[in-house]
N, C-alpha and C positions, 0 to 999 in steps of 0.2 A: 545374242543379248547382249548388251556393254551393258559396265557398270561400272560407275568410278569410286575409286576407293581410297580411303584419306587415312594414315595413323598419323597419330602426335603426342610428342610427353608434353604437357601443358606445363611441366615445372612446378607443380604444385602450387602454391601460393607466393613465391619466392618472386621478387622482382619486382617491375614495374604495375601497379594499383590497375594500368588499364588493359591487362593483359587479357583477360574474358574478353572485354569486347573488341579486340585488334582481333583475336582470333576469331572472334563470329562475325567479322569482318569478312578475314580471309575463306571461311567455310562458306560466305554468302555467293563468296565470288567462286570459288570451287565448283560450286554446287555438286558433292559427293550426296553417292546413294548409300553408301556405307560408310562409317569411321570408326575408328580404335584409338582411343584416347587412352593415353596412361599418366598416371602420375594426377588424379585428380581428386582432389581434395572434397568428401563429399561429410559435412557432419550436422550437428542442428544447429550449429552457430554458420558456417561455411556451405553454401551448397553451391559449390564454383561449375558443377556440370549444367545447373539453368542458366545460369549467366552464360556460358558457352555455347548454349542453343537457344536463346533468347530470341522469339520472333522467327524461329523456323519449322516448318514444319516436319520436327523428323522424329519419332520413337525412342528413348533413350531408357538404358536401363544401367545401372551403376553396379558396380561389385557387392557395395553394401547391402544393394537392395535383394541381394541372391545368396547373402553369407548369414548364417545363425550365429556368427560370432564377430566380433571386430578386429582387424589384424593390426598388429602392433605398429604405432607409430603410424596409424594410418591418419590422425587430425594433422600429422604435419608432412607424409609424402603421399598422401591418398591415396588410390587404386585404380583400378581399370573402368572403363568404360565404354559401350557400344551403342552408335546412333543409328538410325537406318531411316527411309521412306518410308519402311514396311514397317507393320505392327510385328511385334517377335514375342516369343516367351520363352522363359527360361526352362531349358529342357535336364540338364544337369549340373551340378556346381561338382567340381573337385579341390 
């Protein structure tokens, strides 16, 4: 079995406001099966993960969905997220 894996630091919300759209376009071209993303801001105001994966048939989990507390500075620097072509579940959070 061959699996295409992508890892990317999306640099939180800094820089070009079109970043999520540009990354989404790149993901479409690369067609990865598994994606690991870093510095993804996911708050009530900024749903960056949703913008990165809009229109893609991927199942995603952000660390904010798994943790019981909000890490310091997460509204500025974000956290990690995983997206896959397959449904997945959280087994353990450390």
